[in-house]
N, C-alpha and C positions, 0 to 999 in steps of 0.2 A: 533427575533434578525435578525438583518442583517449580510450578512457573515464578513462583512468588521469589525462590533462590535464585533463578535464571535473570529474575527484574531486577534483584539485588547486584551481581555481576556485571549486567549492564551497564547499571548506574553505573556503576565503580568504574566504570572502562571509559566513560563518557566523561565523568569526574575527571579523571588522569589525563583525557584528550587533552581536555578542555577551556572553554569560555564559560560566561557566567551563566549564559542562556542552557550548556550542557552539564550542570550539575546533577550532584546525583540526587537530588530532594526532586531536583526539576524532571530528571528521566527519568524517576521509577514511579514519581505521580502521573506524568504523561501517558506513562504503559501501563498502570494499574486504573487508569480512568477510562482509556479507550475500549470497547464493548469489542474492536477487531481485535486487538489483541490476542485475547484470550479464545476468541472465536477462529484466528487462522492459525495460531500454536495448536489448539485441539482437534485439528485437522491432520497432523502429523503422522505417518511421517509424510516432510513434502519433498522428499529428495533435492536435487540441483534444484536450486529457486531463481527468479529473474525477476529482480523488483524492480519495476518500471516509476520513474519518480519518487525515490528511496528517503528525498529529503536528506537527512542527519544518519540514515543510514541505524536508527536506533530500534527499529522493528528487524530489519534483518539479522541485526547482531543479536538481540533478543532469540530468533529463531533458530542461532548456529548454539549458542551459549544453553537453551532449553535441551536440544539434540533432535530439535521438533526439522530440521533443518541439516542437507549434508554440505552444503556448498552453495553458496552466494552469488550473485554479481547483483551489484546496485547500477542503475542508471539517474541521473539528475542532470537538470542545468545548473543548478548553483554548483560551484567550483567550490565558495568555501563551506557548504555543505560536506560536499563528497570529499574533501581533505578532513575532516570533522570526522566522518565516518571512517575513512582510511584509517587515522588515528587510533580512533577506538577499537575496531576490528583486529591488530595486529595480533600476529601470533591465528587470529581464525582463518577458514578455508572461505575467503572471501576476498572481491573483489571490488571495488567502488568506484567508477569511472564518471567525468562530465558528457554527455552525449545522448545522444535522442535512441531511441530504441530502432526507428526508422532508418535508421544508418544502415539495420539488416546483417549486423555481426557479432551478433551474440551467441550465437549454434542455437542447441534444445535445450529443451527443461522441463522437471516434473513437474514443476508449480509457474504459474508466473501471476506476479502480483501487478494489481493497479488498484490502489488505495489511495481512494480522495486526490484521483487526476483527471480522469474526464472532463469534470465540468469546470475547467479550466480552459477548455477548448471548445471549437464552435462544433456543431451535432456531424459533419461532413468527417472531420477530421477526429471524434469520438468513436465513429463506424471503422474507419480504418486502421484505429490504435489495436480495435478488438479484436480486428480481420489479423492484424501480424499477432498479437498475443495468440490468437489460437492458432497461427503456423507454426509458432515455438512450442508448442506442447509436444510431448512425445509420447506415443500409444499409451493410454491408462493416465494418463497428466492431466490437468486440469489449471485452469485461468481462474482467481480470487477476485473478484472484484467487488470493492466497498465502495458504496456511490448513496450521495442521498438523491432521493425519491421524491418526482412530485405526486398529487394526487391525495397527499396526510395532513391536507387542513393547516391547521397550528403548526404540526413538527415542520412542514414543507417552508413556512413563511418564516419562522424561527432560524432554521438554517439557512435560506436564503438571506436574512439580516446580516449572522453571526459571520457568512463569508464576505459580504462586501463590508464589514467593517476590517475583516483579515484583508481584503486587498488595500483598501483604502489606507491601512496601515503599517503597509508595506509586510506583511507576517508573512503574508500568501502572496505568488506574484502564478497569474495567468494571463493567457491574452482575453479572453472572456468570460462570464460565469455563464454558461449554459445548463442547467437542469433539466432531466428528464425522464421519463415515465420508466423505470428502468427494466421492470414487466413485460411491457408492451413497445417500450425502442431500444433497450439495449439487448433481451433476452434473443429475438430476432434475427440480429447480427450474427451472434455466438451459432446458435441452433443452424444457420446458412451456412456457417463452417463448421457445422458434424460435427458440433459438441452438443451432449445433454446439460440442461440446462435446472437447478435450482435456485428460489431465491427466498430468503430469511429475516426477518429483522434483526438488527445489528445498534438498534440504539440503547441498551438498557439502563439505567441508569440516568439518561441521558434525554432532555429534551426535542434532542432531534429526528431526522426522518431518513435517518441512513440503513440501509440493506447490506446485505454480502450478496451475492450474484456467485454460483460456485458452478462451474463451465467442465462437463469431462469430454475426453476423446474416449 
């Protein structure tokens, strides 16, 4: 199935599941506009996936609809979003639950996703979560981290501003907003856990400072 067709199927699932914020148009637009969607789906096969901080689960559902993932476990603190993800994923090999990956009962996966999660927690907690993610990856598997990086001038400034607005409007929730230099600060943590890392831009079509970090075991 093409990515566009999978996006349409995913959007229809959320429309059926339904709140106003999960209309077919909203979900389809969000999935098409976010460069991370194509970047992550394009790394198929992803096998069994653990999506930490999955939110409404639209990326997880898309990965299953496109055939990029074979099974998904999504974790998030927001019970309302988890309930929506569960309804939208009916009939798919997906499980969503309210929880924290640090509880340590997820098992292992071929791919662990951390998409726009780390900057909502202090640096020490970011490092701990990265090490945990690394520990969940099977041999040959990977951790995929999409984060905004510092050191990108106007892009970084615009990303910070957008995130502060999101938190102020309660669109996004987090303990803090702590942005870091992905290559200089996050890569060493994952390399210290025995993974090989590569970082590439993930901001196509946007003014943001997002990058995609792929760390392979």
